[in-house]
N, C-alpha and C positions, 0 to 999 in steps of 0.2 A: 671079757670085754663087754661093756654095756651097750646095746644098739638101741634101745628105747630113749626117744627123745625126753629130756628132762623140761618140762613146763617151767617157765619163769613167772613167778608170782611177786605182786606187791611192786610192779614197776607199770606205769602206766603212761600212756600219751593218748589225745583225742583221736588220732589216725591209727592207733595199733588194737588190732583185734586179738592178737595171740602173740606170744613170744616164747620161744623153747631152744635149748641146746641140742645139738646132734653131733654125733662124730662123724667124719667125712672121710673116706680113705681113697684119695685119687690114684693112689698106686697101693700095693699091697704092702709096702714098709712104713709109711708114715700116716699118721692121722691128724686131722685138723679139729679143732672145737670150733663149730660154726654156730653163731648166733642167728637163728632166723626169726625175723619180724614179718608177720602176715599183716597187711594192712586191713582197714575196714573195706565193706563193700557198701553198695547202695542199700542193701536190704539190712544195715546194722543201724539205720536211723539217719544217716545223713540227708539232708535237705538237697532236693534235685538240684538247685542252683550250685550248691557247694559240690555235690558229686560232679557235675559238668566242668567245673573249674579244678577239678582233683590235682592237676598238675603244680598248680600254685601251691596247694596244701601239702603234695610231697615235697617240695621245698622246705617247708617247714618241718617235715619230718626228717629231711637230711640235715638241717640245721641242727636239731636236737639228738643227731645220732650217737654223738660222742657221750653225752650225757646220758644216754639209754644204755649204751655200751658199758659205761662206768658203773651204773646201778646194777646191771646184771652180773658184771664181774665181781661187784661185792658179795654177791648171793652164791656165784657158782665157780669163781677164780677165772684163769686166763681164758679169754677168746683170741681165736687165731683169726677169723673172719665173721664177717657180718653179711648175710644174705637177706634181701628185702624182696617179699613176694606181694605184688600189688595185684589187687582184683579188678 
């Protein structure tokens, strides 16, 4: 079993700093393939006024989530769940 997260390359979004696939086992018998999306933070170059209205930008990310998931699935196959880690 591969427990090292697989980095997703070639899928970009202005609010996404990093995307990777990990395997999660909430119980010992089943595994889920989880797409983890890490959002950008203030240090990633977002202007302060944009960062202060981050919730508005997070709505844009959620709107584009299905497209991001579909592009990632083209590279790695089926995804059971998407986790978003906001900074």
